[in-house]
Phi, psi and omega in degrees: 000145174288169182297322176297317180289320176300313183300315179295313183296320181290326177296320176290318178305318177300313183289327178294313181296325177289320175303318183297316176298326180287320195251351191299326185285349183258338187252169178266146163277104186286152187287159167250126178248130178277136180261099178303309185297313182294323186287330178288326177302329189243001185048050177215207182236119183239135182239142168255125181267110195272068170296339176301342183260010171292146171308147191063003165088015176195171177290351188295337178306316191300307179298314181298319180294317182297313181301309179312310182293343178276350177283153173278163176308320179296323179294322177295319187280355169292335190105155183240150179220135171219176182229118176178137176259002189233229193289326177300314180293325173299317175303309183302311181296316176301319180298315182304317177283322182297320186249017177049057182243157176269124184216148174236138180245130171272126178245151168297151174300342181276003187290140180299135181304325182293333175294312187293324173299318184287321172301317188294336180301335186268001174083014174279157178275142177240132167233151182237142180205142179068176180249009172209174185294327181289320178293326177293318182298311180302315185292324174301312178301313185294314184295317179300323179288320178299318185275350187069032175265160180265126192259134176249103180286154180288328183212331192277072189193134182293332179280337175291319173303307182304320175297317175301321175311334183292349171290326176296324178298314180296323180295331183284337180275326188274327183214080178303339186245049183290136172258337184203145174230133184248124195227132179287149186231127168238270175284344174107351182300321177295304181299318183302317180293311178302309180298314179306308181292307187294321173296333172286339178271324191202098183296345190270355177295128178270131172249119187238125181271154175222141181218148174295140174309323182286354178201071183249060191288315176301314180300311180292324174299317180298317170305318182283337185082009175205165177289122179259154181253092183248149177278138173266143167272161180303149183208144176291342177276052193290340175297337181249005191273159174114179175274177178239153189293143177294143185057027180294140182286353170296329189299308182288336174289320179293324182298321187265334187244351173272125183279332180194163175236147171238120177261144189238142175278162178299328177290321180290327178291317185296314179302317184293318177303311176306313184301310178305316178294315187281324183273326185243003178053034179247132178262121185221164182273173179303319178297330184286333175283351177314310181296321182292308176314312177298320176297312174311309189294326185236043185299336180294326181295336189259011184300130183070007186257162168264114192239135166253128180256116183270124173264102200281333186196170187242354187285096174239128181294153181294328179298318175291318179297315177299328185291312184290335183270000000 
């Protein structure tokens, strides 16, 4: 690794080790399941890391919890705010109830009513702004600053990345001889945490990101050498869809520590969802199926290797399930 790569990996590792101390008593160490069918495809060993079984149904709890526990009492008493229509919002809402805190979630105006109803069950305040996640995030940050509230970002933050990096710690315990980890990518917090921690432990571990072709903002931005403002098309991988914040700290980490990206069509993602349901009896969301779809698409590159596929979350709507079946 270059000095820059080493420095970034060590920085993520430091945050991850702090996160491990803070959050371990609150989270689940999610299971690692061996996939016989995928292992046979590449004549290697393929494991599914079941973050769909994490509390709140996704990996997002790790980062949000770590950020929350890093605040002072005064910062918590100001009131908290975040922006997310998906798994980060669900984690934030769960934390507000768990720790009896006052919180507000900024959602895009396009958020499905069923998601809003679920979040309101936790007693959080909901406000809506803009027609996509980036506009909601900008508004959330600005509003928190104006009103003196404490903001918890979905991915663009060292403690968020460190929290997600605790998955890397679990992987080293569960599968010590990993050759490659395939990770779904949206804003980049998950892959930044996993890549930073694992590369600091073993620079030879290959980290591969995967995104839907219909919303590959991180991939296209890395190709261009700068963060792009791109419109996303509809995708079944809605949990990873949308733009990324300007100047997000996840971008340079992905630039330096992610070895490659694999892009998936909607049909490839749907086929992977069906396989996970049929062969592993697991109900996962579209973004979680990206890693399985990527493995199947390029199975020859994984031949004879020990591969971990991250299943990032569980939240799939009944309408989506009807559609894929």
